[in-house]
Steps between C-alpha positions, in 0.01 A plus 500: 500500500562809727870473430448437129291818466706692759194555727622599851194654668197271522246420771538192711277224368378413852404851589135557583400142570376472857601137515867607494438694822589269785248659745210470257598149398497403878157652544365316196651172618333547834167579336512175296591302807218631720213567257336241271309741271721789411346798321648790306386716785703288741813541288446880459482533876851357523626830361354692791633527860714287716394139516524282811402133569392355830401140444182512288469874543610760245563854634557791264616833632468811277817714446332829430159666452458383141572135596261530802222598258579206269493258794160637611362476138624143467421352835272205524182495713667265750816718537562691814637858460747652758618862557669686785267793591626864528831454327655419164393142462509241227183311414543128560284215382487154653391202301436150622392368846429778748678355809609713788864450399427603139313810609778606743775432238316712240443772756872480598614533141272795454647665815856421384450681172308791654641824643461348854788263501562449868332332794133403504285626213125504470387370160146524362367218284184352350332375186256773388619764750785528743272433797730273704833574676810310618803626681830338383861533568695609195689191368874510456659527157605129523138398569385701197768357272419149602138542373585689179439320167 
C-alpha cells in the first residue's frame, strides 16, 4: 500500500514496543524463569538499572540518581540495599537468598559501577539502613559481563 499511495516516510511498525528490545526481552524471560507470581511492578522494574543474576539472586544496579530513587521506592522489605560511601555510587538492590557470596557479589557490582573502580572498596549495605559494611575487590569486566542478564 505504501508504494500504491507513494508513501515513503512512515514510522517503523515495531518501534516503541519494549519486547522488540533484546535486552528487555532477556530480562523478561529471566523474570518468568525465576519468579512464579509476576506482577506489573516486577515488569516495570525491568526498565530500571542494570540487571544481574547469581543463581536464585537478582541484583539490580541503578545507572543514575533517578534510577537509584526508583530502586529505593520499589524495593521489597526483604531486599538488601548497597552503596559505596563518600563517592558517586549507584544504589544496588539484592533479591533472593542472602548468602555471603550473594552479598559479596552485589557489593562487588556496586563497587564496579561506582567512582571507586580499583582495588578494594568498602561498601555499606542493609535492609532499613546501611548499617553493615563489607570490603570487596572490584570485579573484572569479564566477571560483570558473565552475570549480566
